[in-house]
N, C-alpha and C positions, 0 to 999 in steps of 0.2 A: 590493518585498518580493520573499524569497528563493523560490525554489523549493519546493515540496510533492509528497507523496510517496502515492502509493495502492497497496497491494499487494495485487498480484491471482493467483490457480493459471496455471502453461501453461495450461491448457486452456481460462480464461476469457478468455486474452488473445488465444490462435488463435480463438477466437468470435469476440471485437470486430474482428478485422483482417475476417471476414465481415461480420457486420452492421453494423459502422462507428460501432459506440458500446461502451462498457461499462455493463452494466448492474448495478445494485447485488445484493449477495450477501447469504448466511445468514454469512457470512465477518466483514459488515461492519455498519455500525451500524444500525440496524431504521430510524431518523428520517433515512438518507440515504448515501452514500457519506462514508467515513472516508478521512481525511488525514492523515499527517505529514511530521514534518519530519526531516532527513537524519540527523540524531544520534539519531534512535530507531528509523531501520529493522528494525535488528539485533534489538531487544526486541521491536518489534511482531511481525515477523513469527515469533520463538521461540514468543510468547502465542497465537499464531492458527492458524499453519500446521506439516503434516506434510512431511517430504521427500517422499514420494509425490504432493505434490498441485506441485513445482518451483515456487514464488514467485519473483515478479520482480516488480520495484520500478520503478512506470513516474511519471516525471518530468514535474510539469506549472508552468506560470507561475502563479500564485493568478489573473491580470486573464483568462486564457484560458476560466475555467469561468462567467466573466458574471453572477457572482451574489456576494453577502456570505458568507465562510465563516465561522465561529462555534466558536470556540476555548475549550475546555475546559482544567480543570487534569486534571493527573495527580493519582491516588489510591494507596494499597495495592493493589489489585487491579490498575490499569490505571497502571503505572508511566511510562507515556510520556502526552506532552500530545498530543491529537489537534485534528482542526478538522471538523467535519461540514457537508456543504452537501445542503441539501434537494432533492434530484432521483434521480430514478431511472435515470437514465443520462448520459453526457457523451459528447463526439464522441471517437472515437479518434485521429482527426486532431492533436487538441491535445497528445498525448504527446510531449514534447521528447527524452526519452533513456531507455532502457531499461536495468534492472542487474539482472543476474543474483544468486543466493543459493548458495552453495555447503556441504552439510549439514558438519560437520565433529565429529567424536567426539571428546568432553571426558569428564570424570569425571563429571560430573553427567548426562552422556546426551547428544544430538546436539544440534548448536547450530548455526545458521543463522551464516555469514557473507558479507559483502558480496565479490566475488569483485574482486580486486585490492585489500582493503584488510586491513591486516595483523592 
């Protein structure tokens, strides 16, 4: 299976480098950590984060999570498809890559774009 991603604030990532794990937070599904595919990163980020949070996307291999991911369907409210895993935390060492976002002014306000993407 392809990689999956979780988006966290820069502050959460810095904390996970100290503690060694990523903990569930208020921006994520109350039932566990929430993951999205690469094509949904910007949409998810725009819906859930503010520029002051300096969000970053962390890439994982689904196999590294050690448990079954449960994929939900997109809806009118959540236009992205997301997966949840019922864990309070995951090891930071399982992160494969880190992707940064750049806030960009648009006619509808500020939107995030993945750095390096057109």
